[in-house]
C-alpha positions in Angstrom: 0.4 -8.7 88.1 -0.3 -5.2 86.7 2.5 -2.9 85.7 2.2 0.9 85.7 4.5 3.8 84.9 3.7 6.7 87.2 5.0 10.2 87.8 5.5 11.0 91.5 7.1 13.9 93.2 10.4 13.9 95.0 8.7 13.9 98.4 6.5 10.9 97.6 9.5 9.1 96.3 11.3 9.7 99.6 8.2 8.4 101.5 8.2 5.2 99.4 12.0 4.8 100.1 11.4 5.2 103.8 8.7 2.6 103.9 10.9 0.3 101.8 13.9 0.7 104.2 11.8 0.5 107.3 10.2 -2.8 106.4 13.2 -4.3 104.7 11.6 -4.6 101.3 13.8 -5.3 98.2 11.7 -3.2 95.8 9.6 -0.1 95.8 6.7 -2.2 94.5 6.6 -4.0 97.8 6.5 -0.7 99.6 3.7 0.6 97.4 1.7 -2.6 98.0 2.0 -2.1 101.8 1.0 1.6 101.5 -2.1 0.7 99.4 -3.0 -2.1 101.9 -2.8 0.3 104.8 -4.9 2.8 102.9 -7.5 0.2 102.1 -7.8 -1.0 105.7 -8.1 2.5 107.1 -9.9 4.6 104.6 -12.0 2.6 102.2 -15.7 2.0 103.0 -16.0 -1.1 105.0 -18.8 -2.5 102.8 -16.2 -2.7 100.0 -14.1 -5.2 101.9 -14.9 -8.9 101.9 -14.0 -9.4 105.6 -16.7 -6.8 106.4 -19.3 -8.8 104.7 -18.2 -11.9 106.7 -18.4 -10.0 109.9 -21.8 -8.6 109.0 -23.1 -12.1 108.3 -22.0 -13.4 111.7 -23.7 -10.5 113.4 -27.0 -11.2 111.5 -26.9 -14.9 112.5 -26.4 -13.9 116.2 -29.1 -14.0 118.9 -30.8 -10.7 119.9 -33.0 -9.5 122.7 -35.6 -6.9 121.9 -36.5 -4.1 124.3 -39.6 -2.0 124.3 -37.7 1.1 125.5 -34.5 2.3 127.1 -35.9 1.7 130.7 -36.2 -2.0 129.9 -32.7 -2.1 128.5 -31.3 -0.4 131.6 -33.1 -2.9 133.9 -31.4 -5.7 131.9 -28.0 -4.1 132.1 -28.3 -3.5 135.9 -29.5 -7.1 136.6 -27.1 -8.8 134.2 
C-alpha cells in the first residue's frame, strides 16, 4: 500500500466525504479508491486496461466474413 499526503480544497474534501457516506465507507481512503476506479473505467484509454486486451484477443480469435463491398454486406444482412 502506498501512502500520500495531499493538499485538497474544501470542495474536493466535501465530495470525498459525500462518496464516503453514500457508500458506507469507514475511511476517506476507501472513497478515494472508488473515485479513482470510476475514473479509470470511464476516462483512461482502453488499451491501458488489461480487460481490454483480453476482449481484443477474443475478437481476434473470432470468425469473420469478408465482403467485397457494401452491396454484398447489405445482401447478407437482408438474407440473414
